[in-house]
Structures are given as C-alpha cells and as structure tokens.
C-alpha positions as a Markdown table, in Angstrom:
| # | Residue | x | y | z |
|---|---|---|---|---|
| 1 | Met | 84.3 | 61.5 | 45.2 |
| 2 | Glu | 84.3 | 61.2 | 49.0 |
| 3 | Glu | 84.3 | 65.0 | 49.3 |
| 4 | Glu | 81.3 | 65.1 | 47.0 |
| 5 | Leu | 79.4 | 62.8 | 49.3 |
| 6 | Tyr | 80.1 | 65.0 | 52.3 |
| 7 | Ala | 79.0 | 68.1 | 50.4 |
| 8 | Arg | 75.5 | 66.5 | 49.9 |
| 9 | Ala | 75.2 | 65.4 | 53.5 |
| 10 | Ala | 73.1 | 67.5 | 55.9 |
| 11 | Leu | 75.9 | 69.3 | 57.8 |
| 12 | Pro | 75.3 | 71.8 | 60.5 |
| 13 | Gly | 75.8 | 75.4 | 59.6 |
| 14 | Asp | 78.2 | 77.7 | 61.4 |
| 15 | Glu | 75.6 | 79.0 | 63.9 |
| 16 | Leu | 74.8 | 75.4 | 64.9 |
| 17 | Gln | 78.4 | 74.5 | 65.2 |
| 18 | Val | 79.1 | 77.4 | 67.6 |
| 19 | Phe | 76.0 | 76.4 | 69.6 |
| 20 | Leu | 77.3 | 72.9 | 70.0 |
| 21 | Lys | 80.7 | 74.1 | 70.9 |
| 22 | Ala | 79.2 | 76.2 | 73.7 |
| 23 | Leu | 77.4 | 73.2 | 75.0 |
| 24 | Ala | 80.5 | 70.9 | 74.8 |
| 25 | Ser | 81.9 | 72.2 | 78.1 |
| 26 | Gly | 80.6 | 70.7 | 81.4 |
| 27 | Thr | 81.5 | 74.0 | 83.1 |
| 28 | Arg | 79.4 | 76.0 | 80.6 |
| 29 | Gln | 76.5 | 73.5 | 81.0 |
| 30 | Lys | 76.6 | 74.1 | 84.8 |
| 31 | Leu | 76.8 | 77.8 | 84.3 |
| 32 | Phe | 73.9 | 77.8 | 81.9 |
| 33 | Ser | 71.7 | 75.9 | 84.3 |
| 34 | His | 71.6 | 79.0 | 86.5 |
| 35 | Phe | 69.8 | 80.8 | 83.6 |
| 36 | Ala | 67.4 | 77.9 | 82.6 |
| 37 | Asp | 64.6 | 79.1 | 84.8 |
| 38 | Gly | 64.5 | 82.5 | 83.2 |
| 39 | Glu | 66.6 | 84.4 | 85.8 |
| 40 | Glu | 68.8 | 87.3 | 84.7 |
| 41 | Leu | 72.3 | 87.5 | 86.3 |
| 42 | Thr | 75.3 | 89.7 | 86.1 |
| 43 | Val | 78.8 | 88.3 | 85.7 |
| 44 | Gly | 79.4 | 88.8 | 89.4 |
| 45 | Glu | 76.2 | 87.1 | 90.4 |
| 46 | Ala | 76.9 | 84.1 | 88.1 |
| 47 | Ala | 80.5 | 83.9 | 89.4 |
| 48 | Glu | 79.3 | 83.8 | 93.0 |
| 49 | Arg | 76.7 | 81.1 | 92.3 |
| 50 | Thr | 79.1 | 78.9 | 90.4 |
| 51 | Gly | 82.3 | 79.5 | 92.5 |
| 52 | Leu | 84.2 | 80.5 | 89.4 |
| 53 | Gly | 86.3 | 83.6 | 89.2 |
| 54 | Pro | 84.8 | 86.7 | 87.5 |
| 55 | Ser | 87.1 | 86.6 | 84.5 |
| 56 | Thr | 86.5 | 82.9 | 83.9 |
| 57 | Thr | 82.8 | 83.4 | 84.3 |
| 58 | Ser | 82.9 | 86.3 | 81.8 |
| 59 | Glu | 84.7 | 84.2 | 79.3 |
| 60 | His | 82.3 | 81.3 | 79.6 |
| 61 | Leu | 79.3 | 83.7 | 79.4 |
| 62 | Ala | 80.7 | 85.2 | 76.2 |
| 63 | Val | 81.0 | 81.7 | 74.6 |
| 64 | Leu | 77.4 | 80.9 | 75.7 |
| 65 | Arg | 76.2 | 84.2 | 74.2 |
| 66 | Arg | 78.1 | 83.6 | 70.9 |
| 67 | Gly | 76.5 | 80.2 | 70.8 |
| 68 | Gly | 73.1 | 81.7 | 71.0 |
| 69 | Leu | 72.2 | 80.3 | 74.5 |
| 70 | Leu | 72.3 | 83.6 | 76.3 |
| 71 | Gln | 71.5 | 87.2 | 75.4 |
| 72 | Ser | 73.0 | 90.2 | 77.2 |
| 73 | Ile | 71.1 | 93.3 | 78.3 |
| 74 | Arg | 72.9 | 96.5 | 79.4 |
| 75 | Asp | 71.5 | 97.8 | 82.6 |
| 76 | Gly | 73.4 | 101.1 | 83.3 |
| 77 | Lys | 77.0 | 100.0 | 83.9 |
| 78 | Leu | 76.0 | 96.4 | 84.4 |
| 79 | Val | 75.4 | 93.7 | 81.8 |
| 80 | Arg | 72.8 | 91.2 | 82.7 |
| 81 | Tyr | 72.5 | 87.8 | 81.0 |
| 82 | Arg | 69.4 | 85.7 | 80.4 |
| 83 | Ala | 68.6 | 82.5 | 78.4 |
| 84 | Asn | 67.8 | 83.2 | 74.8 |
| 85 | Arg | 64.8 | 80.8 | 74.6 |
| 86 | Glu | 63.7 | 81.6 | 71.1 |
| 87 | Asn | 67.1 | 81.2 | 69.6 |
| 88 | Ile | 67.7 | 77.9 | 71.6 |
| 89 | Thr | 64.4 | 76.5 | 70.2 |
| 90 | Glu | 65.4 | 77.5 | 66.7 |
| 91 | Leu | 68.9 | 75.9 | 67.0 |
| 92 | Leu | 67.5 | 72.7 | 68.5 |
| 93 | Glu | 65.1 | 72.5 | 65.6 |
| 94 | Gln | 68.0 | 72.9 | 63.2 |
| 95 | Leu | 69.9 | 70.2 | 65.1 |
| 96 | His | 66.9 | 67.9 | 65.0 |
| 97 | Ser | 66.6 | 68.4 | 61.2 |
| 98 | Cys | 70.3 | 67.8 | 60.7 |
| 99 | Leu | 70.4 | 64.6 | 62.8 |
| 100 | Leu | 67.3 | 63.1 | 61.3 |
| 101 | Ala | 67.7 | 64.3 | 57.7 |
| 102 | Pro | 66.9 | 61.3 | 55.4 |
| 103 | Ala | 69.8 | 60.2 | 53.2 |
| 104 | Glu | 69.4 | 60.7 | 49.5 |
| 105 | Pro | 68.1 | 57.4 | 48.1 |
| 106 | His | 70.4 | 57.5 | 45.2 |
| 107 | Asp | 73.5 | 58.2 | 47.2 |
| 108 | Pro | 76.1 | 55.4 | 46.5 |
| 109 | Pro | 77.6 | 53.8 | 49.6 |
| 110 | Leu | 80.8 | 55.1 | 51.0 |
| 111 | Pro | 83.9 | 53.3 | 49.7 |
| 112 | Arg | 85.5 | 50.8 | 52.0 |
| 113 | Arg | 89.1 | 51.3 | 52.9 |
C-alpha cells in the first residue's frame, strides 16, 4: 500500500536526480559560479581559478556536465566548458513542477507507525 502511494507521487526523473546530485556539493557550486556569467573555461583555467588540482577539477566538471549544468565544446586539443542555460532552465522548471505538484485529492493519508 505504501509503495503504491509513492508510485503516484510526483517524483523527480533520473535526469533531475543527476542535476540535484551535481548541485549537492559546495565545491561544485563554487566551481559552477565561474561559468554563471557565460564564460567558457578549460579544465586548466577552471582549476587555476578555483585552486583545485586539474584532475579534481576535471572530475567535478564531468559531474556538472552529466547533471546538465555545463556543456563541453572541443576546441582543437582543448575542451572548453560553459553553462548549459537552456537545460538548466528546463531542469529548474521540472523541479518546480515536482515540488509544487498538487496532491491527488483522493489520496488516502499515509498510515501512522
């Protein structure tokens, strides 16, 4: 019965869950702030600005990219990253809908334990 109630709830999809996971880290939030104004940066440039090592920066950038916050653009041998504004807007709309989805009026209350 309880599983049935959760199945009817407005739960975030996989894409939204990956987006939220990418935002869950304070380090990634600080790293992303360097892209918020539309700037494009390489891993090395982002590492230099944040004071993180290049491999750590690369790992965090990959999580942000998988989460839909960044997109990568190959520029010769370099890969440049920039904010994926359209995708962020779409994901935030999904989050908004999920958080503010009205409950079904005929849903019975959850059982007390």
